C-alpha positions in Angstrom: -42.5 -1.5 -3.0 -40.6 1.7 -4.6 -37.9 2.3 -6.8 -35.9 3.8 -3.2 -37.0 1.8 -1.1 -35.4 -0.6 -3.9 -32.3 1.6 -3.9 -31.9 1.9 0.0 -31.9 -2.5 1.1 -29.2 -2.0 -2.2 -27.2 0.3 -0.3 -28.3 -1.2 3.4 -26.9 -4.9 1.9 -24.0 -4.0 1.2 -22.5 -1.6 3.1 -21.8 -4.6 5.8 -20.0 -6.2 2.9 -16.8 -3.4 4.3 -16.6 -5.4 7.6 -15.7 -8.5 5.9 -13.4 -7.2 4.3 -11.8 -5.1 6.4 -12.5 -6.6 10.2 -9.4 -5.3 11.6 -6.0 -5.0 10.5 -3.6 -7.0 11.7 -0.9 -5.4 13.2 3.2 -5.7 13.1 3.6 -5.2 16.9 5.9 -6.4 19.9 4.3 -9.6 21.2 4.5 -10.5 25.3 7.2 -13.0 23.9 10.9 -12.3 22.6 11.1 -14.0 20.3 14.6 -12.1 19.1 17.8 -13.6 17.7 21.3 -13.2 18.8 23.5 -13.1 16.2 20.9 -12.2 13.0 22.9 -9.6 11.1 19.8 -6.7 9.1 20.8 -6.0 5.6 17.8 -2.5 5.1 17.7 -1.8 1.3 16.3 1.1 -0.3 15.9 1.9 -3.6 16.1 5.9 -4.6 15.1 7.7 -7.9 15.2 11.6 -6.6 13.9 11.2 -2.9 16.8 13.4 -1.1 13.7 14.8 0.8 12.1 11.6 1.6 15.6 9.9 2.5 15.9 12.5 5.3 13.2 11.7 6.9 14.3 7.9 6.5 17.3 7.9 8.2 16.4 11.0 10.9 13.4 8.0 12.4 16.8 5.1 11.8 19.1 6.9 14.2 16.7 6.6 17.0 16.1 3.2 17.0 16.9 0.3 19.7 18.3 -1.8 16.8 20.1 -1.0 14.3 20.8 -2.6 11.6 24.0 -4.6 10.2 24.2 -2.5 6.9 21.9 0.2 4.6 22.3 0.0 1.1 20.7 2.5 -1.6 20.3 2.0 -4.6 20.6 4.7 -6.6 19.3 4.9 -9.6 20.1 7.2 -12.0 18.6 10.1 -8.9 19.2 14.0 -9.9 19.2 15.5 -6.9 21.8 14.7 -3.6 19.9 11.5 -3.5 23.2 10.0 -2.8 24.7 12.9 -0.7 21.8 12.9 1.4 22.1 8.3 2.4 26.4 8.9 2.9 26.0 11.9 5.1 23.3 9.3 7.5 26.9 7.0 6.6 24.9 3.9 3.9 26.5 2.9 1.2 25.1 3.3 -2.5 25.7 1.8 -5.0 24.7 3.1 -8.9 22.7 1.5 -10.3 23.0 2.3 -13.9 20.7 1.9 -16.7 18.4 -0.7 -16.4 18.2 -3.2 -19.1 15.3 -4.1 -21.5 12.9 -5.3 -19.8 12.9 -4.6 -16.4 11.0 -1.7 -14.1 12.9 0.6 -12.3 12.2 0.2 -8.6 12.7 -4.4 -9.4 16.2 -3.3 -11.0 17.6 -1.1 -8.0 16.4 -3.6 -5.7 18.4 -7.2 -7.0 21.4 -5.3 -7.4 20.8 -4.7 -4.3 21.0 -7.5 -2.9 23.5 -8.4 -4.1 25.8 -6.1 -2.3 24.2 -6.3 0.3 26.1 -8.4 3.6 23.4 -9.5 6.2 22.0 -13.0 6.0 18.2 -10.9 6.7 17.0 -8.7 3.7 14.1 -5.5 4.6 13.1 -3.7 1.3 12.3 0.0 2.2 10.3 2.5 -0.2 12.3 5.8 0.7 9.4 7.4 2.0 8.8 5.6 5.2 10.2 5.6 8.4 9.2 4.2 11.6 8.0 4.9 14.9 9.9 4.3 17.7 10.8 0.5 18.3 9.2 0.3 14.9 12.5 -1.6 13.1 12.8 -3.9 16.6 8.5 -4.7 16.0 10.2 -5.4 12.5 12.5 -8.6 13.4 10.7 -9.4 16.7 7.1 -10.1 14.1 10.2 -11.6 11.5 10.8 -14.2 14.1 7.6 -14.7 16.0 5.7 -16.1 12.3 9.1 -18.0 10.8 8.9 -16.6 6.9 8.4 -13.6 5.2 6.9 -10.3 7.1 5.3 -7.8 4.4 4.2 -4.6 5.7 1.8 -2.0 5.4 2.6 1.6 6.8 0.5 3.8 8.5 -0.7 6.9 6.5 1.0 9.8 8.2 -1.2 12.2 6.0 0.3 16.5 6.1 -2.2 18.3 4.0 -5.2 18.2 2.8 -5.1 17.3 -1.2 -3.2 13.2 0.7 -6.3 12.6 2.3 -7.6 11.9 -1.9 -5.4 8.7 -1.6 -7.9 7.6 0.4 -10.1 5.3 -1.6 -7.1 4.5 -3.4 -6.4 3.0 0.1 -8.7 1.6 1.4 -9.5 -0.4 -1.4 -5.9 -2.2 -1.8 -6.5 -2.8 2.6 -9.4 -5.0 1.4 -8.0 -6.0 -1.5 -5.7 -8.2 0.3 -7.4 -10.6 1.8 -5.7 -10.9 4.6 -8.5 -8.4 7.6 -11.0 -11.1 7.2 -13.3 -12.4 10.1 -11.5 -15.1 9.2 -8.0 -14.7 10.3 -5.4 -16.3 9.2 -6.7 -19.4 7.7 -7.5 -16.8 4.9 -4.8 -16.2 1.8 -3.5 -12.7 1.1 -3.5 -12.5 -2.6 0.3 -11.1 -2.7 2.5 -9.1 -0.8 3.0 -4.7 0.1 5.1 -3.4 -1.2 6.9 0.2 0.3 7.7 -2.7 3.2 8.6 -6.0 2.6 11.8 -8.6 5.4 12.5 -11.8 3.5 15.6 -14.1 4.7 18.8 -14.1 1.9 17.8 -18.1 1.3 14.3 -17.6 0.8 14.9 -13.9 -1.8 17.4 -15.8 -3.8 15.2 -19.1 -4.3 12.1 -17.4 -5.8 14.9 -15.5 -7.7 13.8 -12.3 -5.5 13.1 -9.6 -7.5 14.2 -11.1 -10.9 10.9 -13.2 -11.0 8.9 -9.4 -10.3 11.5 -7.4 -13.0 8.9 -6.5 -15.3 5.8 -5.5 -13.3 4.5 -2.3 -12.5 3.2 -4.2 -9.3 6.6 -5.9 -8.0 4.9 -6.7 -4.3 2.3 -8.6 -6.1 4.7 -10.8 -8.3 6.9 -11.4 -5.4 3.8 -12.5 -4.0 2.6 -14.8 -5.4 5.9 -16.2 -5.8 6.3 -16.2 -2.5 3.4 -18.5 -1.9 3.3 -20.4 -4.9 7.4 -21.6 -3.4 5.1 -23.4 -0.5 7.1 -20.1 1.6 4.8 -18.2 4.8 3.9 -15.2 3.7 2.6 -12.5 6.3 0.7 -9.4 5.9 0.5 -6.8 7.7 -0.3 -3.2 8.4 2.3 -0.8 9.9 0.5 1.1 12.9 2.7 1.3 16.1 5.5 0.9 13.9 6.6 1.5 9.8 4.6 4.8 8.6 4.9 6.5 5.3 3.3 9.3 3.4 3.2 9.1 -0.2 3.0 12.1 -2.8 3.8 14.2 -0.3 5.3 16.3 -4.1 1.2 17.5 -4.5 -1.6 15.9 -5.9 -0.2 15.7 -9.5 2.3 12.8 -8.6 -0.8 11.1 -6.1 -2.9 11.3 -9.6 -0.3 9.4 -12.0 1.3 7.3 -9.0 -1.6 5.8 -8.4 -2.9 6.4 -12.6 0.7 3.9 -12.8 -0.4 1.2 -10.4 -4.1 1.1 -9.8 -5.7 -1.0 -13.4 -2.6 -4.1 -12.5 -3.8 -4.2 -9.1 -7.4 -4.9 -10.4 -6.2 -7.3 -12.7 -4.2 -8.8 -9.9 -6.9 -8.8 -6.7 -8.4 -12.5 -5.9 -12.0 -12.3 -7.6 -14.0 -13.0 -4.8 -12.5 -9.8 -3.4 -13.1 -7.9 -6.0 -16.1 -8.5 -6.6 -16.8 -7.9 -3.2 -15.5 -4.5 -2.9 -17.7 -3.6 -6.7 -20.7 -4.5 -4.7 -19.3 -2.4 -1.2 -18.9 0.6 -4.1 -21.2 0.4 -5.2 -23.5 0.9 -1.9 -22.0 4.5 -1.0 -23.1 5.4 -4.1 -26.9 4.7 -3.7 -27.4 7.8 -0.8 -26.4 10.6 -3.7 -28.7 8.9 -6.1 -31.4 8.1 -3.8 -30.6 12.1 -1.7 -30.7 13.8 -6.0 -33.7 11.1 -6.7 -35.8 12.5 -3.7 -35.2 15.2 -4.6 -36.4 15.5 -8.0 -39.4 13.5 -7.4 -40.2 15.7 -4.4 -39.4 12.5 -2.4 -39.0 13.6 0.8 -39.8 9.9 2.9 -36.5 9.1 0.4 -34.5 11.3 1.8 -34.8 11.2 5.3 -33.6 7.5 3.7 -30.8 8.4 1.7 -29.8 11.5 4.6 -29.5 8.0 7.5 -27.7 5.8 5.3 -24.9 8.4 3.6 -24.7 8.6 7.2 -24.2 5.0 7.6 -21.4 5.0 4.5 -19.9 7.8 6.1 -19.2 6.1 9.6 -18.1 2.9 8.0 -15.4 3.9 5.9 -14.4 7.2 9.1 -13.9 3.6 10.3 -12.1 1.8 8.0 -9.6 5.0 7.1 -8.5 5.0 10.7 -7.4 1.8 10.6 -4.7 2.4 7.9 -3.6 6.4 8.6 -4.3 9.6 9.6 -6.0 11.0 7.1 -9.4 14.1 7.8 -12.6 13.2 9.3 -13.5 15.1 5.7 -12.6 12.5 3.8 -15.7 10.4 4.5 -18.0 13.4 5.6 -17.4 14.6 1.4 -17.1 10.8 0.7 -18.4 11.3 -3.0 -15.8 14.1 -3.9 -12.9 11.6 -3.2 -14.9 8.5 -4.8 -15.3 10.5 -8.1 -11.7 10.7 -8.0 -11.2 7.5 -8.2 -13.2 7.4 -10.6 -11.5 9.2 -12.8 -8.0 7.7 -11.4 -9.2 4.5 -11.9 -10.6 5.5 -16.0 -8.1 6.9 -17.1 -5.4 3.8 -16.0 -7.4 1.7 -17.3 -8.1 3.1 -20.9 -4.1 4.0 -20.6 -3.4 0.2 -20.2 -5.5 -0.5 -22.5 -4.2 2.1 -25.7 -1.0 0.8 -24.1 0.2 3.7 -24.1 2.6 5.2 -20.9 2.5 7.4 -18.2 5.3 9.5 -16.9 6.6 9.1 -13.9 9.8 10.2 -12.1 10.9 11.5 -15.0 10.6 8.4 -17.1 7.6 7.4 -19.4 6.3 3.5 -17.6 4.3 1.2 -18.9 1.7 -0.2 -17.0 0.9 -3.8 -17.4 
């Protein structure tokens, strides 16, 4: 058996793994039965640091909802822009969280302080860069009541500028690593919660000690999710397509780079081992077409070039199929996927290096430890 044949077989076997990892993204959509309960008061809690632009989009989408929350609390983490003024202009309650204590990360501290002042019996924590589809909040409430526990949502990624497609692999790997999109469906246990959106009852929130349970974590969502699971509280994770969207790092590619560098090495360490192995093998498989084509050109091996080209098309088509489940990514993110994969490797290894060297990265005007 020739070396090219071995690469082809490896690529084909590892190509199949993606169909297990991201078979079906469960969506937070309304059911045929009504699960709305009377008298439920929703406190929407939004941690914010320099989010004036994102908050405009968030509040405009909230105003269009048929279901309105009892209150909206914006926890202002010492913003230097018009975050407070924008939030107040839309009628939100704004609390200044002040200087965070030692040992706390900014987002967990902001969420915990806001929860302490919230009056609702349900807390909906949302990142400032999220925004609703029509009827989105009603969908979330319906889904929460149907599943009777904690609801976590990874928003659908709405891209507006070309560079935002560089988040493709990060989003794919995040979804594939959560262990809730496999053919096993609900039988498979998720490894944690998604960070941008979580609905939880007041009772359950304080039963797990809220965000204080993850006060020093960059990925507080995984830590909180694991605490929820340990407490025996049901946790359901969904994709946001048709319900909740976000736009990641609209400020530019520099923010995108350091935003993912801030969190991705930590995420890899917390991934379920079997899923992590399968994700790594799938990534290795996606490299095989390029290696096969380059090697065949060097050796002037025509059959190898054809095999590499066929395998490349297979991976590109598969990646496009996967990306459409989680965002409106450009077809270029699939056609030129090795470029985006290379970007992923650069960010990931930078993050790992900074973490091992116990260095800090800059994020929203702060130096953040990579834990």
